[in-house]
Backbone bond lengths (Angstrom), bond angles and torsions (degrees), N, CA, C in turn:
res aa  C-N    CA-C-N  psi(-1)  N-CA   C-N-CA  omega(-1)  CA-C   N-CA-C  phi
1 X - - - 1.458 - - 1.534 109.47 -
2 X 1.336 116.66 -44.94 1.470 120.61 -179.49 1.527 108.64 -65.67
3 X 1.318 119.11 -43.18 1.436 121.28 178.90 1.554 111.60 -60.96
4 X 1.350 117.11 -39.66 1.437 120.62 -179.87 1.508 110.13 -63.73
5 X 1.339 116.91 -38.01 1.474 120.32 -179.87 1.541 110.89 -67.16
6 X 1.324 112.49 -41.81 1.494 117.69 -177.13 1.543 108.83 -66.97
7 X 1.287 116.84 -36.36 1.469 121.27 -177.01 1.550 111.93 -92.80
8 X 1.275 118.01 2.83 1.472 122.26 -178.61 1.525 111.52 53.07
9 X 1.325 115.65 48.91 1.467 118.66 -179.23 1.526 108.11 -135.03
10 X 1.322 115.70 -171.21 1.459 121.28 -177.45 1.508 110.70 -103.76
11 X 1.324 117.88 164.05 1.471 120.30 174.50 1.541 108.78 -142.87
12 X 1.293 113.33 155.97 1.494 120.40 175.62 1.520 106.30 -123.36
13 X 1.326 116.96 168.72 1.453 120.51 178.61 1.521 110.49 -147.44
14 X 1.333 114.10 161.23 1.478 119.93 174.60 1.550 108.55 -120.59
15 X 1.277 113.97 145.22 1.469 120.29 176.23 1.519 109.95 -132.55
16 X 1.363 113.74 128.04 1.509 115.48 -173.13 1.536 112.15 -124.23
17 X 1.332 115.29 -64.00 1.467 117.69 -170.77 1.514 112.70 -128.27
18 X 1.356 115.62 -103.97 1.472 119.52 -177.44 1.546 114.03 -59.95
19 X 1.340 114.80 -31.29 1.486 118.78 177.64 1.499 112.27 -60.98
20 X 1.347 116.55 -25.18 1.464 120.91 179.08 1.532 110.11 -102.32
21 X 1.352 118.21 -49.32 1.466 119.32 -166.94 1.520 112.43 -87.85
22 X 1.365 118.14 -19.83 1.452 119.98 -176.18 1.520 114.49 -113.07
23 X 1.356 115.18 -56.27 1.465 119.21 -171.75 1.511 112.12 -86.07
24 X 1.341 117.14 -58.81 1.454 124.42 177.53 1.523 112.38 53.48
25 X 1.348 116.20 41.71 1.487 118.84 -177.32 1.497 110.98 -67.27
26 X 1.332 117.24 122.05 1.462 124.35 179.06 1.529 112.01 53.41
27 X 1.311 117.05 26.28 1.470 119.28 -170.80 1.544 111.99 -64.31
28 X 1.375 116.17 -35.55 1.443 118.05 176.93 1.505 113.45 -59.26
29 X 1.346 115.36 -42.34 1.498 119.43 178.57 1.544 111.09 -67.57
30 X 1.327 116.45 -43.49 1.444 120.50 -179.04 1.542 111.29 -61.14
31 X 1.339 115.23 -46.63 1.467 118.09 179.86 1.502 113.19 -65.47
32 X 1.292 117.22 -32.87 1.472 119.67 178.31 1.506 111.36 -67.99
33 X 1.302 117.93 -34.26 1.494 121.89 -171.18 1.533 112.97 -99.47
34 X 1.352 119.83 -16.46 1.443 118.54 -178.91 1.522 112.67 -72.96
35 X 1.325 116.87 153.90 1.484 121.16 176.77 1.551 109.56 -72.74
36 X 1.299 116.14 -42.30 1.469 121.70 172.76 1.518 111.02 -155.40
37 X 1.323 115.46 158.16 1.422 121.59 -179.16 1.555 107.84 -126.16
38 X 1.287 117.25 131.10 1.450 123.19 -178.35 1.542 108.61 -112.69
39 X 1.322 117.01 135.48 1.446 123.92 178.58 1.519 111.12 -137.13
40 X 1.346 117.29 164.86 1.427 121.16 -167.46 1.565 116.67 -90.25
41 X 1.352 114.75 -10.05 1.454 115.80 -174.96 1.478 110.63 -148.04
42 X 1.321 116.11 161.16 1.458 122.56 173.43 1.515 110.35 -67.09
43 X 1.287 115.94 -34.15 1.515 120.92 175.09 1.539 109.10 -56.87
44 X 1.338 118.15 -50.36 1.452 120.60 -178.19 1.545 110.65 -62.19
45 X 1.291 114.95 -40.67 1.499 119.10 -179.07 1.535 108.19 -62.10
46 X 1.329 118.99 -46.80 1.479 121.08 177.94 1.504 110.96 -60.84
47 X 1.348 118.24 -40.48 1.410 122.72 179.16 1.527 110.97 -59.98
48 X 1.321 115.98 -46.22 1.450 120.41 -179.52 1.567 111.66 -60.61
49 X 1.315 115.54 -48.24 1.420 119.82 -177.04 1.519 112.70 -70.34
50 X 1.340 117.42 -29.35 1.474 119.78 177.58 1.538 110.86 -75.68
51 X 1.331 119.20 -38.57 1.452 121.81 -175.82 1.503 113.11 -91.33
52 X 1.326 118.42 -14.41 1.446 120.86 175.73 1.544 107.61 -131.15
53 X 1.339 118.16 71.94 1.434 121.59 -172.03 1.551 114.21 -62.94
54 X 1.326 117.46 -18.93 1.445 119.04 -179.67 1.514 114.23 -79.71
55 X 1.329 117.56 -5.14 1.484 120.66 -178.68 1.526 110.02 -79.29
56 X 1.327 117.30 137.59 1.410 122.61 174.97 1.525 110.26 -64.92
57 X 1.349 117.04 117.15 1.456 121.19 -176.79 1.494 112.64 -60.24
58 X 1.347 117.95 -27.48 1.484 119.75 -178.85 1.506 113.70 -65.93
59 X 1.286 118.43 -23.43 1.452 118.82 -176.58 1.521 113.40 -97.62
60 X 1.341 117.54 6.54 1.494 121.04 174.47 1.574 105.30 -106.76
61 X 1.340 113.58 112.53 1.487 119.05 -174.37 1.522 109.42 -118.86
62 X 1.327 115.34 158.62 1.481 121.53 178.93 1.542 105.10 -105.25
63 X 1.331 114.57 126.72 1.499 122.52 173.79 1.517 106.37 -126.28
64 X 1.326 115.13 101.67 1.465 118.89 -174.74 1.519 111.54 -71.87
65 X 1.333 114.52 145.29 1.471 120.87 171.90 1.512 108.08 -74.42
66 X 1.280 116.97 -178.21 1.461 119.02 177.98 1.530 113.08 -170.34
67 X 1.273 115.95 175.63 1.482 123.74 177.24 1.480 110.58 -124.80
68 X 1.313 115.13 165.07 1.460 120.95 175.75 1.535 108.01 -66.28
69 X 1.278 117.10 129.51 1.470 122.36 179.13 1.504 108.72 -95.61
70 X 1.326 117.31 120.19 1.453 122.19 178.24 1.533 108.38 -86.42
71 X 1.274 117.64 108.46 1.450 122.16 -177.11 1.492 113.74 -62.13
72 X 1.342 114.34 142.55 1.478 120.89 177.88 1.531 112.33 62.67
73 X 1.302 115.09 29.18 1.493 118.84 176.69 1.498 109.53 -88.04
74 X 1.301 117.56 111.90 1.479 122.47 -179.57 1.504 108.65 -82.18
75 X 1.352 117.62 148.52 1.497 120.06 175.12 1.529 107.44 -60.59
76 X 1.361 117.04 149.18 1.445 119.87 179.37 1.544 109.85 -60.37
77 X 1.266 115.33 144.81 1.485 119.21 -179.11 1.491 109.50 -64.12
78 X 1.330 118.72 127.23 1.453 121.79 -178.53 1.511 111.39 -62.79
79 X 1.306 114.93 141.05 1.472 118.61 178.05 1.531 108.71 -143.09
80 X 1.315 115.37 120.83 1.473 119.82 178.54 1.528 110.30 -74.80
81 X 1.306 114.56 133.48 1.425 120.42 176.85 1.520 111.63 -73.08
82 X 1.336 116.93 133.54 1.486 120.87 176.81 1.490 106.48 -68.49
83 X 1.344 113.37 157.93 1.467 120.17 -179.54 1.553 109.91 -55.20
84 X 1.316 114.96 121.81 1.512 120.94 176.53 1.512 111.31 92.79
85 X 1.342 120.04 -8.81 1.467 120.05 178.97 1.497 108.61 -74.86
86 X 1.326 118.93 133.49 1.456 120.48 -173.05 1.562 112.87 -73.25
87 X 1.263 115.70 146.95 1.448 121.99 172.42 1.515 107.55 -85.85
88 X 1.315 116.14 139.03 1.508 121.35 -178.43 1.526 109.59 -101.32
89 X 1.350 114.29 119.41 1.448 122.70 178.93 1.560 108.77 -107.03
90 X 1.318 113.61 145.41 1.495 116.92 179.19 1.546 107.88 -136.37
91 X 1.333 114.03 133.10 1.480 121.42 172.95 1.514 107.13 -122.65
92 X 1.292 118.17 135.34 1.462 122.65 -178.83 1.556 108.86 -126.90
93 X 1.330 116.59 124.49 1.450 119.47 178.04 1.509 112.36 163.53
94 X 1.274 116.29 160.08 1.492 123.14 177.90 1.532 109.52 -59.82
95 X 1.326 115.53 138.00 1.482 119.47 177.37 1.495 110.36 -78.55
96 X 1.326 112.66 80.52 1.467 120.50 -177.99 1.540 107.49 -127.30
97 X 1.319 115.74 153.06 1.474 118.78 -175.88 1.541 112.30 -57.11
98 X 1.374 117.81 -36.44 1.455 119.51 -179.96 1.540 112.85 -65.17
99 X 1.350 118.07 -24.99 1.429 121.27 178.59 1.553 111.16 -77.54
100 X 1.361 115.69 -20.48 1.454 124.04 170.37 1.559 113.76 54.45
101 X 1.366 113.56 51.03 1.434 118.56 177.16 1.564 110.41 -70.99
102 X 1.343 116.28 -18.68 1.460 120.05 174.60 1.555 108.96 -60.87
103 X 1.294 118.30 -38.44 1.445 123.08 174.94 1.523 111.67 -55.22
104 X 1.313 113.49 -44.46 1.476 119.70 -177.72 1.529 108.26 -67.10
105 X 1.306 118.35 -43.38 1.473 118.99 179.46 1.511 111.63 -63.34
106 X 1.318 119.78 -37.03 1.461 122.18 175.34 1.557 109.64 -65.08
107 X 1.309 116.20 -38.62 1.483 117.31 177.16 1.543 110.85 -65.20
108 X 1.339 116.93 -36.52 1.469 120.94 178.01 1.549 108.79 -65.67
109 X 1.272 117.33 -34.44 1.467 120.99 178.27 1.549 110.91 -62.66
110 X 1.353 113.19 -40.54 1.482 116.93 176.79 1.527 112.05 -66.91
111 X 1.307 117.18 -41.58 1.463 120.01 177.73 1.557 110.06 -60.44
112 X 1.315 114.70 -40.49 1.474 119.18 179.81 1.513 112.21 -65.33
113 X 1.365 114.40 -38.70 1.448 119.33 178.31 1.562 113.05 -66.02
114 X 1.365 113.79 -24.50 1.462 116.21 178.71 1.529 111.60 -96.07
115 X 1.297 115.65 14.32 1.487 122.86 178.32 1.549 111.98 61.34
116 X 1.285 116.51 29.12 1.483 119.61 174.68 1.519 107.51 -84.09
117 X 1.325 116.86 129.38 1.481 121.41 -178.94 1.461 108.03 -84.44
118 X 1.310 119.01 130.18 1.480 122.72 -178.56 1.514 108.46 -159.16
119 X 1.313 113.08 162.15 1.454 122.92 172.03 1.561 106.76 -131.17
120 X 1.301 117.04 127.67 1.445 122.09 179.70 1.512 111.64 -119.65
121 X 1.333 115.51 118.05 1.495 119.29 178.00 1.548 107.91 -110.12
122 X 1.332 114.33 134.56 1.432 120.76 177.85 1.545 109.57 -118.81
123 X 1.330 113.90 113.80 1.453 119.22 -177.99 1.491 110.32 -100.71
124 X 1.331 117.11 123.89 1.446 125.07 -178.82 1.485 112.14 141.94
125 X 1.361 116.68 163.98 1.450 121.40 -178.82 1.498 108.54 -136.06
126 X 1.304 118.84 163.08 1.463 121.53 178.61 1.504 110.90 160.76
127 X 1.361 115.88 -172.68 1.468 122.22 -169.80 1.523 112.19 -68.91
128 X 1.317 119.81 -18.52 1.482 120.93 -178.80 1.518 115.13 -85.55
129 X 1.335 116.24 5.32 1.484 118.32 -172.90 1.535 110.91 -61.26
130 X 1.330 117.09 -49.36 1.467 119.50 -176.62 1.548 110.90 -60.16
131 X 1.332 115.11 -44.22 1.480 117.44 177.08 1.473 113.10 -59.82
132 X 1.336 117.74 -38.76 1.476 120.74 179.87 1.539 110.56 -70.09
133 X 1.305 115.91 -40.21 1.488 118.93 176.39 1.491 112.17 -59.18
134 X 1.355 114.95 -40.55 1.477 119.81 178.11 1.516 112.05 -64.72
135 X 1.360 117.31 -40.64 1.473 120.92 178.89 1.549 110.44 -65.20
136 X 1.323 115.58 -41.62 1.478 119.87 -179.09 1.542 108.22 -60.76
137 X 1.331 115.80 -44.74 1.513 117.99 178.99 1.510 111.48 -64.16
138 X 1.363 113.91 -43.92 1.480 118.59 -177.14 1.572 111.08 -59.22
139 X 1.338 116.40 -38.10 1.445 118.36 -176.77 1.559 112.14 -93.46
140 X 1.336 115.26 2.63 1.452 118.26 177.95 1.528 114.90 66.90
141 X 1.328 114.87 38.42 1.462 120.27 -172.54 1.538 113.18 -107.63
142 X 1.355 116.98 19.35 1.434 119.70 -174.50 1.562 111.80 -59.43
143 X 1.346 115.85 -30.56 1.453 118.47 -178.88 1.525 112.97 -82.65
144 X 1.322 117.64 -17.46 1.464 120.25 -177.14 1.563 114.93 -105.15
145 X 1.331 116.93 -32.56 1.469 118.34 -175.67 1.525 109.97 -115.64
146 X 1.336 114.34 128.46 1.457 121.31 -174.58 1.531 111.00 -122.99
147 X 1.320 115.51 124.06 1.473 119.20 172.71 1.538 108.30 -88.71
148 X 1.295 115.76 113.42 1.529 119.82 -173.84 1.530 111.17 -85.05
149 X 1.348 118.04 -13.67 1.439 117.99 -174.32 1.493 109.91 72.92
150 X 1.365 116.52 -167.78 1.441 120.44 177.71 1.522 112.94 -63.52
151 X 1.305 117.48 129.98 1.476 122.25 -178.58 1.533 107.64 -114.33
152 X 1.364 114.12 128.63 1.471 117.53 178.30 1.527 111.85 -61.62
153 X 1.312 115.80 149.15 1.433 122.01 -177.40 1.543 112.82 -53.07
154 X 1.319 116.08 -43.36 1.481 120.46 -177.40 1.504 112.86 -70.17
155 X 1.333 118.35 -11.83 1.462 119.84 -179.96 1.520 111.54 -97.29
156 X 1.337 117.37 -5.95 1.446 120.33 -176.99 1.508 112.29 -68.92
157 X 1.321 117.95 -31.33 1.477 120.20 -179.59 1.487 112.34 -57.87
158 X 1.299 116.03 -41.90 1.512 119.34 -178.37 1.526 109.60 -68.31
159 X 1.338 117.44 -35.03 1.484 120.24 178.84 1.548 109.99 -66.00
160 X 1.361 115.02 -46.33 1.473 117.13 175.89 1.507 113.77 -61.45
161 X 1.347 116.04 -39.15 1.443 118.62 -179.94 1.496 112.20 -61.69
162 X 1.304 118.35 -36.61 1.452 121.75 -175.40 1.538 111.42 -79.98
163 X 1.295 117.51 -21.92 1.455 120.57 -173.50 1.542 113.02 -75.17
164 X 1.322 117.32 137.87 1.428 121.55 171.42 1.515 111.83 -84.67
165 X 1.331 116.80 -33.62 1.456 122.31 177.76 1.515 108.15 -147.28
166 X 1.345 115.72 143.59 1.443 123.61 177.77 1.538 105.00 -110.27
167 X 1.364 114.84 124.57 1.476 121.88 -176.11 1.542 110.16 -113.19
168 X 1.318 114.04 148.95 1.480 120.66 177.16 1.519 106.73 -137.93
169 X 1.354 115.55 123.97 1.501 120.25 -176.44 1.513 112.52 -118.69
170 X 1.339 118.23 25.40 1.472 121.72 -178.83 1.530 112.25 -61.26
171 X 1.366 114.57 146.60 1.443 121.27 173.94 1.533 110.86 -80.96
172 X 1.330 116.63 -26.06 1.487 121.35 -178.43 1.495 109.21 -146.13
173 X 1.343 118.08 134.45 1.461 122.94 -179.65 1.535 108.25 -151.85
174 X 1.313 113.17 165.94 1.493 119.32 166.18 1.513 104.05 -92.58
175 X 1.325 114.97 -103.67 1.464 121.05 168.97 1.559 104.26 -129.94
176 X 1.325 117.92 101.18 1.422 118.98 -169.47 1.525 117.20 -63.16
177 X 1.305 116.82 135.38 1.433 121.35 178.22 1.554 111.10 -66.76
178 X 1.338 116.94 -29.46 1.446 119.77 177.89 1.527 112.59 -56.77
179 X 1.335 113.99 -42.83 1.464 117.50 178.38 1.512 111.09 -65.97
180 X 1.317 117.70 -40.51 1.452 121.50 179.88 1.547 108.88 -62.36
181 X 1.300 117.77 -44.01 1.495 122.42 -178.40 1.532 108.35 -61.83
182 X 1.345 117.17 -45.88 1.450 120.35 178.82 1.474 113.61 -62.08
183 X 1.341 116.91 -46.96 1.441 121.42 179.52 1.514 113.30 -64.56
184 X 1.306 116.79 -36.52 1.456 120.87 178.09 1.559 110.22 -62.25
185 X 1.286 115.49 -26.88 1.497 120.78 178.90 1.547 111.47 -91.74
186 X 1.359 116.46 4.90 1.416 119.16 177.51 1.539 114.42 77.58
187 X 1.283 115.13 28.95 1.471 119.95 -179.46 1.520 112.62 -94.29
188 X 1.315 117.26 148.32 1.450 122.09 175.70 1.556 106.96 -76.94
189 X 1.302 115.74 133.04 1.489 120.63 -177.81 1.528 108.98 -121.76
190 X 1.324 115.20 147.89 1.460 123.68 173.98 1.508 108.23 -134.60
191 X 1.360 115.61 122.30 1.482 121.27 -174.40 1.496 108.99 -143.44
192 X 1.322 116.47 164.75 1.469 121.13 178.74 1.488 110.32 -78.01
193 X 1.317 117.39 145.96 1.472 123.10 -178.84 1.547 111.62 -81.46
194 X 1.335 115.79 65.39 1.497 120.43 -179.10 1.509 111.29 -120.05
195 X 1.281 115.59 157.15 1.480 124.92 175.34 1.528 112.99 42.37
196 X 1.348 115.30 -123.84 1.445 116.83 -176.01 1.514 115.49 -92.42
197 X 1.291 117.97 2.72 1.538 122.01 -177.90 1.489 110.94 -56.35
198 X 1.348 121.93 -44.24 1.492 119.62 -179.07 1.564 114.30 -61.97
199 X 1.309 117.59 -15.61 1.477 121.01 173.49 1.494 111.40 -72.98
200 X 1.351 117.81 -25.46 1.437 121.85 176.78 1.534 110.63 -100.38
201 X 1.326 117.63 -47.11 1.464 119.98 178.67 1.516 107.75 -98.57
202 X 1.316 116.35 98.51 1.441 121.71 179.20 1.502 108.32 -86.71
203 X 1.371 116.19 115.70 1.445 120.42 -167.54 1.513 114.04 -53.79
204 X 1.304 114.82 123.96 1.483 121.43 177.36 1.527 113.88 78.79
205 X 1.325 115.44 -4.22 1.526 117.99 -178.68 1.491 112.67 -115.13
206 X 1.327 116.62 -48.39 1.484 119.63 178.41 1.539 111.48 -115.10
207 X 1.310 115.10 0.81 1.455 120.14 -178.99 1.532 109.74 166.46
208 X 1.343 118.35 -164.14 1.446 121.64 -176.38 1.505 109.48 -130.23
209 X 1.321 113.81 144.87 1.476 122.21 -178.67 1.499 108.86 -120.41
210 X 1.332 117.12 151.10 1.461 120.80 173.03 1.534 107.00 -129.57
211 X 1.319 115.17 160.01 1.467 121.95 -179.12 1.516 109.30 -69.01
212 X 1.356 117.07 122.80 1.439 120.96 -175.84 1.576 111.90 -51.90
213 X 1.269 116.67 132.01 1.469 122.68 178.16 1.519 115.59 79.59
214 X 1.305 118.33 -4.24 1.477 121.67 -178.75 1.511 111.67 -94.26
215 X 1.312 116.61 101.43 1.435 121.64 178.04 1.529 111.53 -62.29
216 X 1.336 115.49 -39.38 1.476 118.84 178.35 1.524 110.67 -60.11
217 X 1.292 117.43 -46.80 1.522 120.54 -177.98 1.523 108.78 -63.74
218 X 1.317 118.35 -44.82 1.474 123.20 -179.88 1.534 109.89 -57.01
219 X 1.346 115.80 -50.49 1.469 119.48 -178.16 1.525 110.73 -65.11
220 X 1.307 119.51 -39.03 1.447 124.03 -179.74 1.550 108.54 -64.65
221 X 1.308 118.35 -41.19 1.494 119.29 175.70 1.501 112.36 -62.78
222 X 1.326 116.62 -43.92 1.448 120.78 178.35 1.525 111.13 -60.33
223 X 1.333 116.54 -43.43 1.453 119.18 -179.42 1.542 111.02 -65.66
224 X 1.358 116.02 -34.74 1.444 119.43 177.54 1.514 111.55 -63.32
225 X 1.366 114.13 -47.36 1.496 119.80 178.68 1.486 109.53 -61.54
226 X 1.326 116.16 -42.16 1.471 121.42 179.95 1.525 110.86 -60.47
227 X 1.324 115.58 -41.41 1.472 119.95 -179.17 1.530 113.05 -63.52
228 X 1.339 114.87 -35.12 1.490 119.46 178.21 1.513 113.70 -72.47
229 X 1.362 114.83 -15.92 1.446 117.87 -175.93 1.528 110.30 -102.02
230 X 1.327 118.69 -2.70 1.434 121.33 -175.44 1.550 112.66 -94.69
231 X 1.316 116.52 133.60 1.449 120.19 175.46 1.530 105.89 -74.53
232 X 1.365 115.45 147.99 1.510 120.01 -176.49 1.516 110.64 -73.85
233 X 1.339 112.99 153.38 1.475 119.28 174.31 1.536 111.58 -71.19
234 X 1.326 116.52 -34.47 1.467 119.83 -176.65 1.517 108.79 -109.36
235 X 1.359 118.29 135.99 1.468 121.44 179.91 1.481 114.68 -58.21
236 X 1.357 118.87 -28.93 1.449 120.53 -177.69 1.533 111.44 -68.82
237 X 1.333 117.27 -21.27 1.468 121.54 179.57 1.521 113.17 -85.44
238 X 1.298 117.24 -9.73 1.459 122.28 -173.22 1.513 112.71 -58.50
239 X 1.363 121.92 -43.38 1.460 119.68 -179.66 1.544 111.93 -61.91
240 X 1.334 116.09 -36.09 1.487 116.77 -178.20 1.527 110.54 -72.88
241 X 1.344 116.67 -38.42 1.478 120.00 178.44 1.533 110.40 -63.77
242 X 1.371 117.06 -43.56 1.430 119.27 -179.96 1.499 110.86 -63.90
243 X 1.324 117.81 -38.85 1.459 119.09 175.58 1.516 112.98 -61.34
244 X 1.338 117.48 -39.82 1.442 120.55 177.78 1.555 109.96 -68.99
245 X 1.322 116.31 -36.89 1.473 119.88 -178.11 1.523 110.43 -65.34
246 X 1.368 117.70 -28.29 1.424 118.98 177.25 1.533 113.77 -61.51
247 X 1.346 114.78 -25.02 1.456 119.15 174.72 1.529 109.25 -55.34
248 X 1.332 118.32 -46.87 1.428 123.87 179.73 1.549 111.52 -62.68
249 X 1.318 116.07 -36.31 1.445 119.83 179.11 1.557 109.19 -61.61
250 X 1.315 116.07 -45.32 1.433 121.72 -179.07 1.541 109.03 -63.68
251 X 1.318 116.40 -43.93 1.479 119.67 177.86 1.501 112.01 -59.91
252 X 1.348 117.30 -44.76 1.483 120.94 177.32 1.491 111.57 -57.25
253 X 1.346 115.76 -48.70 1.457 121.84 -179.24 1.538 110.80 -63.55
254 X 1.327 118.43 -46.70 1.442 121.84 -179.61 1.529 111.50 -62.67
255 X 1.330 116.11 -35.32 1.492 120.03 -179.23 1.543 107.50 -65.99
256 X 1.306 118.31 -43.64 1.471 119.33 -178.99 1.521 111.64 -65.37
257 X 1.341 117.80 -39.70 1.475 122.52 179.25 1.527 108.79 -64.39
258 X 1.344 116.32 -46.19 1.450 119.97 -178.10 1.515 112.83 -60.82
259 X 1.312 117.11 -44.18 1.457 120.49 178.32 1.504 111.51 -67.40
260 X 1.347 117.21 -41.34 1.416 120.48 -178.82 1.527 113.60 -62.06
261 X 1.327 117.93 -34.84 1.429 122.55 -177.72 1.538 114.57 -89.98
262 X 1.316 117.27 -34.46 1.458 123.06 -171.55 1.521 116.04 -111.61
263 X 1.315 117.50 -20.57 1.472 122.10 -176.81 1.512 111.29 -129.27
264 X 1.361 115.49 39.65 1.420 123.48 -179.91 1.555 109.27 -88.17
265 X 1.323 116.28 113.64 1.440 119.10 -174.34 1.499 114.79 -54.64
266 X 1.321 119.52 -50.67 1.453 122.84 -178.38 1.545 110.42 -60.26
267 X 1.280 115.76 -45.50 1.470 119.84 -177.33 1.525 112.02 -67.03
268 X 1.359 115.14 -41.46 1.465 118.19 -178.55 1.558 110.95 -75.97
269 X 1.308 117.71 -29.99 1.464 119.29 177.84 1.521 109.40 -67.32
270 X 1.334 116.03 -41.34 1.474 121.41 178.31 1.573 109.39 -60.93
271 X 1.312 116.03 -44.34 1.463 119.72 178.45 1.510 111.97 -62.87
272 X 1.335 115.34 -36.68 1.503 121.38 179.46 1.497 108.79 -65.62
273 X 1.334 119.46 -44.36 1.428 122.28 177.39 1.511 112.22 -63.33
274 X 1.327 116.19 -39.20 1.480 119.02 178.52 1.536 110.98 -62.90
275 X 1.326 117.90 -34.12 1.477 120.43 178.30 1.498 111.42 -62.36
276 X 1.337 117.24 -39.71 1.462 120.62 176.23 1.494 112.12 -65.08
277 X 1.306 116.41 -43.71 1.466 118.34 179.87 1.518 113.78 -62.33
278 X 1.331 114.58 -33.94 1.486 117.06 177.66 1.518 113.16 -65.84
279 X 1.340 116.50 -25.03 1.406 121.40 -176.55 1.530 115.20 -92.07
280 X 1.320 113.82 -14.33 1.497 119.98 -178.68 1.501 109.56 -87.59
281 X 1.273 117.36 113.23 1.497 119.83 178.26 1.525 108.59 -95.22
282 X 1.323 117.95 149.21 1.445 121.21 178.58 1.556 109.07 -61.06
283 X 1.332 116.34 140.06 1.440 121.99 178.25 1.509 109.68 -73.66
284 X 1.362 115.19 122.26 1.470 119.44 -173.89 1.513 113.32 -76.55
285 X 1.350 117.54 -32.97 1.442 117.21 -176.91 1.532 110.18 -146.57
286 X 1.295 115.14 175.83 1.463 121.13 -176.87 1.529 108.83 -90.67
287 X 1.305 113.63 151.41 1.477 120.90 173.01 1.497 109.04 -104.41
288 X 1.286 118.08 134.84 1.519 120.88 -179.97 1.532 110.94 -54.21
289 X 1.307 117.89 134.56 1.463 124.20 175.78 1.521 112.11 63.69
290 X 1.300 117.44 24.22 1.478 119.34 178.48 1.523 110.71 -69.36
291 X 1.263 115.63 153.42 1.480 123.47 176.35 1.547 107.99 -83.97
292 X 1.289 117.43 123.57 1.479 121.45 -170.23 1.565 108.12 -67.59
293 X 1.343 116.45 -37.70 1.521 117.12 -178.08 1.542 108.41 -68.34
294 X 1.351 117.80 -44.20 1.428 118.29 177.79 1.484 114.55 -62.91
295 X 1.324 115.15 -31.91 1.476 119.15 177.87 1.524 110.21 -63.47
296 X 1.344 115.93 -42.67 1.451 120.14 179.74 1.479 112.02 -64.15
297 X 1.369 114.89 -40.08 1.518 118.71 178.51 1.527 109.66 -62.70
């Protein structure tokens, strides 16, 4: 904003997470003076217009993030877990308090107490690692919960492939790329119903949501997903279980379609570039002592 005033030109801005929802430094002034503001979700756009009613609604636009779409990627073939076979859970994210992996560890303790067989892998590193290690020891979950530390990008595919469900327990998010990546691979996802996440994870259609902060609701959703993945003990129950399991097949397929159409990185990046071009007007005249290279840019 200062540079734009010094150069007698316009400026735009983007608002995504903590810059909007937590800090909001001079945000009223910035929104008043910017040419346009771009944000990643309809939730954020509503938040801006509700909290800054003097802002022209026309200049607040949504530019969705996205992930690389692998063409012709079929959803993983459904496979019912045999009785007693563990369900594989995966969480991906920095080990920071806002990601609330401690919530996930407590949920795993409840699953363990109910004799549910599971494996939970947490990919990421950060300042919360020691606290999480302590919680895992306290609940006796060393055999079920694994902190993988930082995982190289090229190794993530194998983690996603092995996971039955990808979970996210953050207290605050924009629209996480982790969920987009999992859904693009046809994975079942479970996340909290906060901020813009319900625009990506449509409850019961492209994934599953739980009430933010509710351990009971999170565990109940996990148990429901687990039940749809379990093969029946009695052969007579198999037709009913297979019918229920098809629900997950539809969710996997719908998740891939939703990401492909609405969270496609190439498509959304092109649209984002077009938005800038629409706002750039041809320079009518020369400015004394202007830099020729900057003028061309």
